C-alpha positions in Angstrom: -16.7 9.0 -25.9 -17.6 7.7 -22.5 -15.3 7.2 -19.6 -15.3 3.6 -18.6 -14.4 2.4 -15.1 -11.1 1.0 -16.4 -10.1 4.3 -18.1 -11.2 6.3 -15.1 -9.0 4.3 -12.7 -6.0 4.4 -15.1 -6.3 8.2 -15.2 -6.6 8.2 -11.4 -3.6 5.9 -11.2 -1.5 8.2 -13.4 -2.6 11.2 -11.3 -1.6 9.5 -8.1 1.7 8.3 -9.7 2.6 12.0 -10.2 1.3 13.0 -6.8 3.4 10.4 -5.0 6.5 11.5 -6.8 7.4 13.4 -3.7 8.3 10.0 -2.1 10.4 8.7 -5.1 13.7 8.9 -3.3 12.3 6.8 -0.5 10.7 4.4 -2.9 14.0 4.0 -4.7 15.9 3.6 -1.4 13.6 0.8 0.0 13.1 -0.9 -3.3 16.9 -1.2 -3.6 17.3 -2.3 0.1 14.7 -5.1 -0.3 15.5 -5.9 -3.9 12.1 -5.3 -5.3 10.9 -3.5 -8.4 10.4 0.3 -7.8 7.3 0.4 -10.0 5.8 -2.6 -8.1 6.3 -0.7 -4.8 4.9 2.5 -6.1 2.0 0.7 -7.8 1.1 -1.0 -4.5 1.2 2.4 -2.8 -1.2 3.8 -5.4 -3.6 0.8 -5.1 -3.7 1.5 -1.4 -4.3 5.2 -2.1 -7.2 4.3 -4.4 -8.6 2.0 -1.7 -8.0 4.6 1.0 -10.0 7.3 -0.6 -9.8 11.0 -0.1 -7.7 13.7 1.5 -10.3 13.7 4.2 -9.6 10.1 5.2 -5.9 10.9 5.8 -6.7 13.5 8.4 -9.4 11.4 9.9 -6.8 8.8 10.6 -4.6 11.3 12.4 -7.6 12.6 14.4 -8.5 9.1 15.5 -4.9 8.3 16.4 -4.9 11.5 18.6 -8.3 11.3 20.2 -9.7 7.8 20.0 -6.9 5.5 20.7 -9.1 2.7 22.0 -10.8 2.6 18.5 -7.4 1.8 17.0 -6.6 -0.9 19.5 -10.0 -2.6 19.1 -10.3 -2.4 15.3 -6.8 -2.8 13.9 -7.5 -0.6 10.9 -5.1 -0.1 8.0 -3.1 3.1 8.5 -1.0 5.5 6.5 0.2 6.0 3.0 0.4 2.3 2.2 -2.5 1.2 4.4 -0.8 -1.2 6.7 -2.5 -2.8 9.7 -0.5 -2.5 13.0 -1.0 -6.2 13.6 1.0 -6.9 10.4 3.9 -4.8 11.6 3.9 -6.5 14.9 4.5 -9.8 13.2 7.8 -8.4 11.9 8.6 -6.5 15.1 7.0 -8.2 18.0 8.9 -6.2 20.6 7.2 -2.9 19.7 4.1 -1.6 21.4 0.9 -1.3 19.4 0.8 2.4 20.2 4.4 2.9 18.8 3.4 1.0 15.7 0.4 3.2 15.1 2.6 6.3 15.3 5.2 4.8 13.0 2.5 4.0 10.4 1.4 7.7 10.3 4.9 8.6 9.1 5.0 8.2 5.3 8.7 7.3 5.1 8.3 4.6 7.7 5.1 3.4 6.0 7.0 3.1 2.7 9.8 1.2 4.4 7.4 -1.2 6.0 5.5 -1.7 2.7 8.7 -2.6 0.9 9.6 -5.0 3.7 6.2 -6.7 3.5 6.4 -7.1 -0.3 9.9 -8.5 0.0 8.7 -11.3 2.4 6.3 -12.7 -0.3 7.8 -16.0 -1.4 6.9 -15.4 -5.1 7.8 -13.1 -7.9 4.3 -13.3 -9.4 2.6 -9.9 -9.5 -0.8 -11.4 -8.8 0.5 -13.3 -5.8 2.4 -10.2 -4.5 -0.8 -8.1 -4.8 -2.8 -10.8 -3.2 -0.3 -11.2 -0.3 -0.1 -7.5 0.3 -3.8 -6.8 0.2 -5.0 -9.9 2.1 -2.0 -11.0 4.1 -2.2 -14.5 2.6 -1.4 -16.4 -0.6 -4.8 -18.2 -0.5 -6.0 -18.5 -4.1 -9.6 -18.3 -2.9 -9.3 -14.5 -2.9 -8.5 -14.4 -6.7 -12.2 -14.8 -7.3 -13.0 -11.4 -5.8 -13.3 -8.5 -8.3 -11.4 -6.1 -6.1 -8.4 -8.3 -6.1 -8.5 -8.8 -9.9 -8.9 -5.0 -10.2 -5.9 -4.3 -8.0 -3.8 -6.8 -10.0 -4.7 -5.2 -13.3 -3.9 -1.7 -11.9 -0.6 -3.0 -10.6 0.3 -4.6 -13.9 -0.6 -1.3 -15.6 1.8 0.6 -13.4 4.6 -1.9 -13.8 4.3 -2.4 -17.6 3.3 1.1 -18.8 5.1 3.7 -16.7 8.8 4.4 -17.1 10.5 4.8 -13.8 12.1 8.2 -13.7 13.8 7.7 -10.4 
């Protein structure tokens, strides 16, 4: 039996689901606060973890934040557990400094809070549209043609439909 791409990512998804269980109380707290599905919030987090890559990447982010601040200011990279761009946070909190936002995004609990807030601002309950909105910052249907977006939607649906929330 061969391991297909789909099976591999479902196994990875389940592994990350368990790994991120250390944040379940925060996921529950912010899902309740913003009236969103807990499995949806956790699934978005896992999609971003898959997109983010390895353990090495996490510490590279911290190193860049400490030593190469100008890179962060010029590039606006996605940061933290839920891979949020500082420019997105500044849309919600325009009074904050870019530097403050970067440091906020490095805190996993704040990152989860901001992820839930972003999801809650999507004006639709459709999972494909929420995934599209979170990953691209828009509801433009032109992005639905991209394989990565379709892939993320399928993984998110997998998490919502097949995993029983234990928290």
